[in-house]
C-alpha positions in Angstrom: 216.0 104.9 -44.4 218.5 107.6 -43.6 217.9 111.6 -44.3 218.6 112.6 -47.6 221.5 114.4 -46.9 223.4 115.1 -51.1 222.5 115.0 -54.1 225.5 113.6 -56.8 225.4 114.9 -60.2 226.6 113.5 -63.4 227.6 116.4 -66.0 227.5 115.1 -69.2 223.8 114.6 -70.6 222.5 114.7 -66.9 223.1 118.6 -66.2 223.0 119.6 -69.9 222.8 117.9 -72.9 226.7 118.5 -73.3 227.6 115.7 -76.2 227.1 117.6 -79.5 229.2 120.1 -78.5 232.0 117.9 -77.1 231.4 115.9 -80.8 231.9 119.6 -82.6 234.7 120.2 -80.4 236.5 116.9 -81.7 235.7 117.5 -84.9 237.5 120.4 -85.2 240.4 119.8 -83.6 240.4 117.0 -85.7 240.3 119.2 -88.6 243.0 121.7 -88.0 245.9 121.8 -89.9 248.2 119.2 -88.8 245.5 117.5 -87.2 244.6 113.8 -87.8 241.7 114.2 -90.1 239.3 112.3 -88.4 235.5 112.9 -88.6 233.1 111.4 -85.7 229.9 111.1 -87.4 226.8 110.3 -84.6 226.5 106.8 -84.8 230.1 106.7 -84.6 230.3 109.2 -81.5 227.7 106.8 -80.0 229.5 104.0 -79.5 232.3 105.9 -78.5 230.6 106.8 -75.9 230.5 103.7 -74.3 234.3 104.7 -73.2 234.5 107.1 -70.7 236.8 110.0 -70.8 238.4 111.7 -73.6 241.7 110.8 -73.8 240.6 107.4 -73.4 237.7 108.0 -76.2 240.9 109.0 -79.0 242.9 105.6 -77.7 240.4 103.4 -78.3 239.1 105.0 -81.6 242.7 104.5 -83.0 242.8 101.2 -81.9 238.8 100.3 -83.2 239.9 102.0 -86.9 243.3 100.4 -86.8 245.4 103.8 -87.0 249.1 104.0 -86.6 249.0 104.6 -82.8 250.0 107.9 -80.8 252.0 108.7 -78.1 250.3 109.5 -74.6 251.5 113.0 -74.9 250.4 113.4 -78.4 247.0 111.9 -77.7 247.1 114.6 -74.3 248.0 117.4 -76.8 244.6 116.2 -78.8 242.1 116.6 -75.9 243.8 119.6 -74.9 242.9 121.1 -77.5 239.3 120.1 -77.6 239.1 121.0 -74.5 239.7 124.3 -75.0 237.5 124.4 -78.2 234.3 122.7 -76.3 234.7 125.4 -73.2 234.7 128.2 -75.8 231.8 127.1 -77.3 230.3 126.7 -73.5 230.9 130.0 -72.9 229.0 130.9 -76.3 225.9 130.3 -74.7 225.5 126.9 -76.7 224.8 124.9 -74.0 221.7 125.5 -71.0 220.4 123.5 -68.1 218.5 120.5 -68.9 214.5 120.5 -67.8 214.3 120.4 -64.2 218.1 120.9 -63.7 217.7 124.6 -62.1 214.9 123.7 -60.1 216.0 121.3 -58.4 219.3 122.4 -57.6 217.5 125.6 -55.9 215.4 123.6 -54.0 218.4 121.1 -52.9 220.3 124.6 -51.4 216.9 126.0 -49.9 216.6 122.4 -47.8 220.2 122.7 -47.1 220.5 119.1 -49.0 224.5 119.5 -50.4 225.2 118.9 -53.6 228.2 117.4 -55.3 229.8 116.3 -58.9 231.0 113.6 -59.7 232.3 113.3 -63.6 234.7 112.2 -65.9 234.9 115.6 -67.9 237.6 117.6 -67.3 237.3 120.1 -64.3 237.8 122.7 -66.7 234.7 121.5 -68.8 232.7 121.5 -65.1 233.7 125.0 -64.8 232.8 126.7 -68.0 229.2 124.8 -67.8 229.0 126.6 -64.0 229.7 129.7 -64.6 228.0 130.0 -68.2 224.2 128.9 -66.1 225.3 130.9 -63.3 223.5 131.4 -60.6 223.8 128.3 -59.4 223.8 127.3 -55.8 227.1 126.3 -55.1 228.2 122.6 -55.4 230.2 121.8 -52.0 232.0 118.6 -54.1 233.3 118.7 -57.6 235.0 115.0 -58.3 236.0 115.5 -62.1 238.6 114.1 -64.7 241.6 112.2 -64.0 241.3 112.4 -60.4 241.1 108.8 -59.7 242.9 106.0 -61.3 239.6 104.3 -62.9 236.7 105.9 -64.8 233.3 104.6 -64.8 231.9 102.1 -64.9 234.2 102.1 -61.9 232.8 103.3 -59.0 235.9 105.7 -57.8 235.3 109.0 -58.7 231.5 108.8 -56.7 233.7 106.8 -53.9 236.0 110.2 -54.2 232.8 112.5 -54.1 231.1 110.4 -50.9 235.0 110.9 -49.1 234.8 114.3 -49.9 231.1 114.8 -49.0 232.4 113.1 -45.6 228.7 111.4 -46.0 228.0 107.6 -46.0 226.6 106.5 -49.4 223.1 105.8 -47.7 222.5 109.5 -47.4 222.9 110.3 -51.0 221.2 109.9 -53.9 223.7 109.9 -57.2 221.4 111.4 -60.8 223.4 109.7 -64.3 221.9 109.3 -67.8 224.3 106.2 -69.2 224.6 102.9 -68.1 228.3 103.4 -67.0 227.2 105.7 -64.8 224.5 104.2 -63.5 227.3 100.8 -62.4 229.6 103.6 -61.0 227.4 105.1 -58.8 225.4 102.0 -57.4 229.3 100.5 -57.1 229.8 102.6 -54.2 226.9 102.0 -52.4 224.7 105.1 -53.8 220.7 105.0 -55.3 221.2 106.1 -58.6 218.3 107.9 -60.7 218.2 108.1 -64.5 217.1 110.9 -66.3 217.6 109.1 -69.9 219.8 111.5 -72.8 220.5 111.7 -76.0 223.5 110.0 -76.0 223.4 107.8 -73.1 220.3 105.3 -74.3 217.3 104.4 -72.7 218.1 101.4 -70.7 216.4 99.2 -68.8 219.3 99.8 -66.8 218.1 97.6 -64.4 220.1 98.5 -60.7 218.9 102.1 -61.2 216.3 103.0 -58.9 214.3 105.1 -60.6 214.1 106.1 -64.7 212.9 109.6 -65.9 212.9 111.3 -68.8 214.3 114.4 -67.3 213.9 116.2 -63.9 211.2 118.6 -64.3 208.8 116.5 -62.3 211.5 115.6 -59.5 211.4 116.7 -56.3 213.1 116.4 -53.1 210.3 114.8 -51.3 209.6 112.7 -53.9 214.0 111.5 -54.4 213.2 111.0 -50.4 210.6 107.8 -50.9 213.5 106.3 -53.4 215.2 102.8 -51.5 
């Protein structure tokens, strides 16, 4: 097996349990004067998370609930306002890294294993999270949001991250929390470890190389053993 050269992380549910703050941010902007007046409770949001991407999630909800359609511009406006509400919450300290994440990032940095992010969330959301959790080892690559035409479970965002790293998939491991994420990572030829999360489901994640509750006991040495 080739030597492990990079770890590629998903963000929401993987680096941090962010989805409740995302849900609160959506509901905040929905309830504002002039907003659509929607409310996404936990079961509904769990269902909507099967759709990756915030704008795509809004469009899916409109179709699912048989609501009057919104223009792409109106959907983008709602999503922009939601992103601002979410990043404000992150800056206020409402999010922390999941167990084991900081230690694994620091271990990778100390052993010259490169770090990357491949996520469907926006670059603004990623930057806010990393800033709020600083200091952290530097991520060499951040592939995020609308940089690719097709979001997870399509492999595009991982293919982009690999291209920017300049590494073959066989030398990298992806860390994810959802079946859509696993499908995206394995579709790009990556081995994928799942760290189960609040909204990510419990699997069975049949194509994952391993499934763990969190990263507290995960080391680079153990990741090297995965095939």
